Structure formats: C-alpha cells, structure tokens
N, C-alpha and C positions, 0 to 999 in steps of 0.2 A: 504494500501499500503506500503510496506516494503522499508526503507530507506536504500542505499547502504551506506557500511561502507568504507571509505576512509582512512584505514590505511596505512601508509607508512613506509618503514625502515627507519633508520638513513642514511645507505648507499645510500638508492634510492634518499634520499632528498640533500645529498651531490653531487653525480652524476647528479641531476637534476641542481643543483645552480651552480656547480663548474667545473662539466666536468667528464669525466671517468677518473680512477687512471692513471697516468702517462701523462696526458695533462698539460701542462703550467698552465693553470689556477688552476687545482686542486693541482697540486705541489706546487705553491706558496701559497694556501689555507692551507695546511696540515703544511707548513713549518711555517706560520703565526701562527697557533695553536698550534704547539708544543713549540715556542718561549713564548706564550702567558701561557703554562703550567708551563716551566721552572720559568719564573716569579713569577706566583702563588705561586711556591713551595718555591722560595727565599723569598717572602714575608712572608709566614707564618711560616718559620723556622726564620727569622729575628726577627719576633714579638714575637715568642715564646721565644726566647733569649731575648727578652727585650733590643733589639737595634734599634735604630734610623737608617735611612739610611745613615746619615752622619756619625755614629760609624762605621757601617759596612765598609764603605767607608774607613774610617781613618784606620781600621785593615789590610786592603790588599793595602793600598796605592793608592786609586782610587778616585773619586770624586762623591759627593752626586748625581750629575745629571745622572752618568753612572749606578749607582745602580737603581736610579729611572727609566730609559731607560729600564733597563734589567726586571725591576718588572712589567712594563707595555707592555712588548713585543715588543720594539720598536727599538731593535738593536741585531744584530748577536753577538753572543758570543763564544769567543775562550773556547775549552774544558780545557786549563791549567788555564783560568779564573774562570770557572766554579768550577773546583778543588778547586782553592784558596779560593773562597767565602764560600764554604761549610766546606772545613775542616781546613784552616787557620781561615776564619773569623767567622765561628759558630761552629766551634769544633765538626763536624759532618762526618762521613765517607759517602763518595760517590761512588756508584758501578755502572757501565753500564753493561746493560745486553742487549747481541745481539740474536735475535731469528731467 
C-alpha cells in the first residue's frame, strides 16, 4: 500500500493557520512577521558593527530598551527612526523598494 504524500505549500500553511490574505488575522500575522525581520536585520548589522544595544541607542539618542524592543519585533518603528538607526547609528545605506 502506497502512503499518501501530505506536502503543503507555505502559502497554504499560512492560509490554514492565519486566514486568507486581506483578513485581519492574516494582516496582523504578516505585520508582526515583517517587524521580526526588521529586528533581525538590525540585530545582525549591530553585531557586525560590534556595537551593544546601548551603544547603538546612544548614537541615535534612544534608550537601550527601545533597541531591544525593535530587535525583538515588539514595537512599531517609524520610517525616520529606521533610517536613523541604519544610517546614523550603523553607517549603512538603507533603501526601500516598492514592487
């Protein structure tokens, strides 16, 4: 007897778990996922620059706890702050692409 292969796509998984695109639960999930990605990028670049959260915070006039919340995807971040973190704080160029 042949076993049935239960392969699913990532999109199907998200739809099953959070609902279709455009629903409140799916939009909430995707928003949190994007905040997580931004936090991970910030954390990686901060570590490459050999800065602590406190050092980075001091460079942009923020508190260490704010940097921590961003890195953990626990807060919304203004676009101006995002640019300040990467450009002023880390000396990186940040660009945004719209598709």
